[in-house]
C-alpha positions in Angstrom: -36.5 -5.3 26.1 -33.2 -6.3 27.7 -32.9 -9.3 30.0 -29.8 -9.8 32.2 -29.6 -13.0 34.3 -28.3 -12.9 37.9 -24.6 -12.4 37.9 -24.4 -11.3 34.3 -23.4 -7.8 33.2 -23.1 -6.0 29.9 -19.5 -5.0 30.6 -17.2 -5.1 33.6 -14.0 -3.2 34.6 -11.8 -4.1 37.5 -9.7 -1.2 39.0 -7.6 -2.0 42.1 -10.1 -3.2 44.7 -13.1 -2.0 42.7 -15.4 -3.8 40.3 -17.6 -1.6 38.1 -20.2 -3.4 36.0 -22.7 -1.9 33.5 -26.1 -3.4 34.3 -28.2 -1.5 31.8 -28.2 1.6 29.7 -30.6 3.5 27.5 -31.4 7.0 26.4 -28.3 8.3 28.2 -29.2 6.7 31.5 -26.9 4.1 33.0 -27.4 1.6 35.9 -24.0 0.5 37.2 -23.1 -2.1 39.8 -20.1 -1.4 42.1 -18.3 -3.8 44.4 -15.6 -2.2 46.7 -13.1 -4.2 48.6 -12.5 -3.1 52.2 -10.4 0.1 52.3 -11.2 1.1 48.7 -12.2 4.7 47.9 -14.8 6.0 45.4 -15.9 9.5 44.6 -18.5 11.7 43.0 -17.2 15.1 41.9 -18.5 18.1 40.0 -17.7 18.1 36.3 -18.1 21.1 34.0 -21.0 20.6 31.7 -22.3 17.6 33.7 -25.9 18.0 34.8 -26.8 14.4 35.7 -29.2 13.1 38.3 -27.1 10.6 40.3 -28.3 8.0 42.8 -26.8 5.1 44.7 -28.3 2.4 46.8 -26.3 0.3 49.2 -27.0 -3.4 48.6 -24.6 -4.7 51.3 -21.7 -3.5 53.4 -20.7 -0.3 55.0 -19.3 2.9 53.5 -18.3 6.2 55.1 -19.2 9.3 53.1 -17.2 12.5 53.6 -18.4 15.8 52.3 -16.7 19.2 52.6 -18.3 19.7 56.0 -19.7 16.4 57.3 -19.3 12.6 57.7 -22.1 10.1 57.2 -22.3 6.3 57.6 -24.0 4.4 54.8 -25.1 0.8 55.4 -27.4 -1.8 53.7 -30.6 -0.2 52.6 -29.3 3.4 52.7 -29.3 5.6 49.6 -27.8 8.8 48.4 -28.8 11.1 45.5 -27.9 14.5 44.0 -29.5 16.3 41.1 -26.6 17.9 39.3 -23.6 17.4 41.6 -22.2 20.7 42.9 -20.1 19.3 45.8 -17.4 16.7 46.3 -18.4 13.4 47.8 -15.7 11.0 49.0 -16.7 7.4 49.9 -14.6 4.9 51.8 -15.5 1.2 52.1 -15.2 0.1 55.7 -16.0 -3.5 54.6 -16.8 -5.3 51.4 -19.5 -3.1 50.0 -21.9 -3.4 47.0 -24.1 -0.7 45.6 -26.1 0.2 42.6 -25.3 3.6 41.0 -27.7 5.3 38.6 -26.7 8.3 36.4 -29.0 10.1 33.9 -25.9 10.8 31.8 -23.5 8.0 30.5 -20.4 7.7 32.6 -19.3 4.1 32.5 -17.2 3.9 29.4 -15.5 7.3 29.6 -14.4 7.4 33.3 -14.1 3.7 34.0 -12.0 2.8 31.0 -9.8 5.9 31.1 -9.1 5.5 34.8 -8.3 1.8 34.3 -5.9 2.6 31.5 -4.1 5.3 33.5 -3.8 3.0 36.6 -2.5 0.0 34.5 0.0 2.3 32.8 1.2 3.7 36.2 1.8 0.2 37.5 3.6 -0.9 34.4 5.9 2.1 34.6 6.8 1.5 38.3 7.7 -2.1 37.5 10.0 -1.0 34.7 11.6 1.5 37.2 12.5 -1.4 39.5 9.5 -1.3 41.9 7.0 -4.0 42.7 3.5 -3.8 41.3 2.0 -2.6 44.5 4.3 0.5 44.9 1.6 2.9 43.6 -1.0 1.3 46.0 1.3 1.8 49.0 2.0 5.4 48.1 -1.8 6.0 47.9 -2.5 4.3 51.2 0.2 6.2 53.1 -0.8 9.5 51.4 -4.5 9.1 52.4 -3.6 8.2 55.9 -1.7 11.5 56.2 -4.5 13.4 54.4 -7.2 12.0 56.7 -5.1 12.8 59.8 -4.8 16.3 58.5 -8.6 16.4 58.0 -8.3 17.5 54.4 -11.6 18.3 52.7 -13.3 15.7 50.5 -12.2 17.4 47.3 -8.6 17.4 48.4 -8.8 13.7 49.4 -10.2 12.8 46.0 -7.3 14.6 44.2 -4.8 13.1 46.6 -6.3 9.6 46.0 -5.7 9.8 42.2 -2.5 11.9 42.2 -0.7 9.6 44.7 -1.4 6.5 42.6 -0.5 8.2 39.3 2.4 10.3 40.6 5.1 8.8 38.3 2.8 8.3 35.2 5.0 10.7 33.2 7.9 8.2 33.3 6.2 6.5 30.3 7.7 9.3 28.2 11.3 8.8 29.6 13.5 6.7 27.4 13.9 3.2 28.8 17.7 3.4 28.7 17.5 6.3 31.1 14.8 4.9 33.3 16.6 1.6 33.8 20.2 2.8 33.7 22.0 1.0 36.6 24.7 3.7 37.0 24.5 7.4 37.8 22.7 9.5 35.2 24.7 12.1 33.3 23.8 15.7 33.6 21.9 15.6 30.3 20.1 12.4 31.3 19.1 13.8 34.6 17.6 16.9 32.9 15.4 14.5 30.8 14.4 12.5 33.9 13.3 15.8 35.7 10.7 16.3 33.0 8.5 13.3 34.1 6.3 15.3 36.5 5.4 17.7 33.6 4.8 14.7 31.3 2.4 13.2 33.9 0.5 16.4 34.1 0.2 16.5 30.3 -1.0 12.9 30.1 -3.7 13.5 32.7 -4.8 16.8 31.1 -5.4 15.0 27.8 -8.1 12.8 29.4 -10.4 15.9 29.8 -11.8 14.4 33.1 -11.8 17.1 35.7 -10.6 14.9 38.6 -7.7 13.6 36.5 -6.8 17.1 35.2 -6.7 18.4 38.8 -4.7 15.4 39.9 -2.2 16.3 37.1 -1.5 19.6 38.8 -0.4 17.8 41.9 1.6 15.2 39.9 3.5 18.1 38.4 4.7 19.2 41.9 5.5 15.9 43.7 9.3 16.4 43.3 9.3 20.0 44.5 11.1 20.6 47.8 10.0 22.8 50.8 13.3 24.8 50.5 12.8 25.5 46.8 15.6 23.2 45.5 13.3 20.6 43.9 12.1 20.2 40.3 10.7 20.9 37.7 9.6 24.5 38.8 11.6 25.2 41.9 8.5 25.9 44.0 9.0 26.4 47.7 7.0 26.4 51.0 3.3 27.0 50.6 3.7 27.5 46.8 3.6 23.7 46.8 0.1 22.1 47.1 -0.5 20.3 50.4 -1.4 17.2 48.4 1.9 17.2 46.5 3.8 17.7 49.8 2.1 14.7 51.2 3.0 12.5 48.2 6.6 13.6 48.4 6.9 12.2 52.0 5.0 9.0 51.2 7.0 8.4 48.1 10.3 9.0 49.8 9.4 6.6 52.7 8.4 3.8 50.3 11.4 4.3 48.1 13.7 4.0 51.0 12.1 1.0 52.6 11.4 -1.0 49.4 13.7 -3.7 48.1 14.7 -3.0 44.5 16.8 -4.9 41.9 20.0 -3.1 42.7 19.7 -2.6 46.5 18.0 -3.7 49.7 15.4 -1.5 51.4 16.5 0.2 54.6 14.7 -0.5 57.9 11.5 1.4 58.7 13.1 3.2 61.7 16.1 4.5 59.6 13.8 5.7 56.9 11.7 7.7 59.4 14.9 9.2 60.8 16.0 10.3 57.4 12.7 12.0 56.8 12.9 13.7 60.2 16.4 15.0 59.4 15.1 16.6 56.2 12.1 18.3 57.9 12.0 21.9 56.6 14.4 21.3 53.8 13.2 18.6 51.5 9.8 18.1 53.3 7.0 20.3 54.6 7.3 20.4 58.4 3.6 19.8 59.0 3.6 16.8 56.7 6.6 15.3 58.5 5.1 15.8 61.9 1.8 14.3 60.7 3.6 11.3 59.1 5.5 10.7 62.4 2.3 10.8 64.3 0.8 7.9 62.3 4.0 5.9 61.8 2.9 3.1 64.0 -0.2 2.6 61.8 2.0 2.0 58.7 2.4 -1.7 58.2 3.1 -1.7 54.5 
């Protein structure tokens, strides 16, 4: 018999606005407590070889659930279950939300700890590259605003959610003397730097987690250009995934408006004008138009 007093958990992981705590486990079944801060996203996605019964019960708060075809509101007392997940379910906390999640197969250690490790690594790399610690979070928030405006499917939003936060993960394999070089990179150094999208894809593929593997495919493309002059593969137009095209615009906007060690960020209006000027060359026209349509909502 296991006894857990109120407020005590077997293990807890904190991941950017999300607390995940293992309440109890046995014979492969896990009961997990989740607390989502307002605006935090969470997802259930199909996984090859995963045949679990999954159930969640809303203790408090309010979440919006998006499936491939519908939207649902989940409030205190509501529940959701699926016996062997076949579809993508994307949850968004409208306010501080707590829920209990039950899975008939163990998920806590594998997904929670791997995701936490990837997220912490991404933040550490951005700080070494001269950004503040919330750069990744800003890219994610802007990307999801664009994705939702475009009414992307729940599976696309899940991939966008992870890939936008982890877009520069591959810089962990770039030598620090190149990553932090204050002057212009040499031709040889630039060729090394251009490998970081591929490195990011490789790191995420090594996790073996379907969602992160799929996010890696997007990460590999986030420096491609609409006109085909990007890197590392020289993809163009619709050869580039819509999620990667979104991250490209979000990342460029944040890079231009953020203060860094060696320069002051430019005003929001000037950055938007720069993006408009590169519509159809660097950036996908639809993404630029959508970004412009939501610009007044971006207060980051």
